[in-house]
N, C-alpha and C positions, 0 to 999 in steps of 0.2 A: 211541875212541868214548865219548861221554859217557853218563852213567847214564840220562838222559832218553831218548836214542835207543834204548838197550838195552831199556828198559821199553816203549817204543812198538812196537819190533819184536817183542817177546815177545807183547804184547797183540794185534798184528795176526796173528801166527802162530796164536794160540789162537782168534781170531775166525774165521780161514779154516778151521781144522780143525772147529770147531763148525758152521759154515755147510755145509761139505762133508758132515758127518754128517746134516744135515737135508735136503739136496738129493738125495743119492744114494739110490736105492731099496735096500731091504733085501737083495735077492739079489745086488747088484752087488759087494759086498765079499767077498773070499775068506775062508774060514774061518780060515786062518793069520793074516791081518791082523786079523780080528775078535778072535781069541784074544790076539794081541799087544797090541792097543789096550786090552784089558781091564786090562793092568798099568799103564797111564798114571796113573790116580788114585793107586794105591799108591806109584808112584815119585815123584809130585809131593808127596804127603804126607810121604814119607820125606825128601825134600830140604828141605822146609820145617822139619821137626823138627830135622834135623841142623844146618841153617844157624842156627836159633835157639839150639841148644845150644852151638855153637862161636863165635857172633858176639862175645860179650863175655866176657873172661876172668874178670871178677869175678863170683862166685856161680855159676860153671860147675859146681862140684861139687854144689851144691844142685839145680840144674836137671837134672843127670844122674841123681841119686838119685830125683827126682820123676818123671822119664821112665821110669826102671826100675820104679818102683812102679806107674805107670800101665800099663806093658807087662805086668807080672805080673797085674794085675787084668783086663786085656784078654784074656790067655790063659786065665785062670780062668773069667771070666763070658761072654766072647764078646760083650760089649755095649760099644759105643763110649761111651755116656753114662757108664757106670761107670768106664771108663778115664779119661775127662776129669775126672770128679769126684775120683777117687782121686789123680790127678796133681796137681790143684789143692790137695787137702787136704794131701798130703805136702809140696808146695812151701810152702804157707802155714804149716804147722807148723815146718818147718826154717828158714824165713826169719824167723819170729818169735822163734826161740831166740837 
């Protein structure tokens, strides 16, 4: 299967899921499914971060340290913007050295 078909299939799947969320009434989804679907954004973000960290072997150490710095700031402040800024600052400082 080519990459283009894989991207199109993923896009179609996401579109169907989003459309189903808009069409279904609020009470129709069971509580277990609702709770389970709450983890989808976290899982997607995790997969994107891990894929970007492991995609290119050159500079992987710098990206890993920057991600760890961002994660520490996120745990400490509980603010997403602070996590992003800290990760970018750590990466910028380490890449310029």
